[in-house]
C-alpha positions in Angstrom: -4.5 -8.8 -72.5 -2.8 -5.4 -71.7 -0.8 -3.5 -74.3 1.6 -0.6 -73.9 0.2 2.9 -74.0 1.5 6.4 -73.3 2.5 7.8 -70.0 0.7 10.3 -67.7 0.6 13.2 -70.1 3.6 15.1 -68.7 7.1 15.3 -70.1 9.0 12.0 -69.6 12.6 11.5 -68.5 13.6 9.6 -71.6 13.5 6.3 -69.7 9.8 5.7 -69.8 9.2 7.5 -66.5 6.9 10.5 -66.3 7.1 12.5 -63.1 3.8 12.9 -61.1 3.1 16.5 -60.3 2.5 16.8 -56.5 4.3 13.5 -55.6 8.0 14.2 -55.4 10.1 11.2 -56.3 7.2 9.3 -57.9 6.7 8.8 -61.6 4.3 6.9 -64.0 5.8 4.1 -66.0 4.3 3.5 -69.5 0.6 2.7 -69.2 -0.9 -0.6 -70.4 -4.4 -0.9 -71.9 -6.5 -4.0 -72.1 -7.8 -4.5 -75.6 -10.7 -6.5 -74.2 -12.0 -4.1 -71.6 -10.3 -0.8 -72.3 -9.0 -0.7 -68.7 -5.8 1.0 -67.9 -3.1 -0.7 -65.8 -0.9 2.0 -64.4 2.3 1.5 -62.6 3.6 4.2 -60.2 7.3 4.0 -59.3 9.0 5.7 -56.3 12.5 7.0 -56.4 13.6 4.0 -54.3 12.3 1.7 -57.0 9.1 0.6 -55.2 6.3 0.0 -57.7 2.6 0.2 -57.1 0.1 -0.9 -59.7 -3.5 0.2 -60.1 -6.1 -0.8 -62.7 -8.7 1.8 -63.7 -11.8 1.6 -65.9 -11.6 3.0 -69.5 -13.8 6.0 -68.6 -11.1 7.3 -66.2 -8.9 8.7 -68.9 -8.3 12.4 -68.3 -4.9 13.4 -67.0 -6.1 15.4 -64.0 -8.4 12.5 -62.9 -5.5 10.0 -63.2 -3.2 12.2 -61.3 -5.7 12.7 -58.4 -6.2 8.9 -58.1 -2.4 8.4 -58.3 -1.9 10.9 -55.5 -4.4 9.1 -53.3 -2.8 5.7 -54.0 0.6 7.1 -53.2 -0.6 8.7 -50.0 -2.2 5.4 -48.9 0.9 3.4 -49.8 3.2 5.8 -47.8 0.8 5.7 -44.8 0.8 1.9 -45.0 4.5 1.8 -45.4 5.0 4.1 -42.4 2.6 2.0 -40.2 4.3 -1.3 -41.3 7.6 0.1 -40.2 6.1 0.7 -36.7 5.0 -2.9 -36.5 1.4 -2.0 -37.5 
């Protein structure tokens, strides 16, 4: 259903990871795109190897829009991870 697509529009590291500006230690992995719906499946990877996936509609395609959403998802994951560590 999903096929490989390019990264987040920034210079990659040669290993398929593209750093996310504003999120130190996080990078995009190559995007996947659904041929049926046009949706983008985007995997974000932290420097510790943790991966977070998000699926966005086809109309969310501009690099700055994707980055803003990725930053929100990363902040939410970090907050959740911090609370989980406190037993929350």
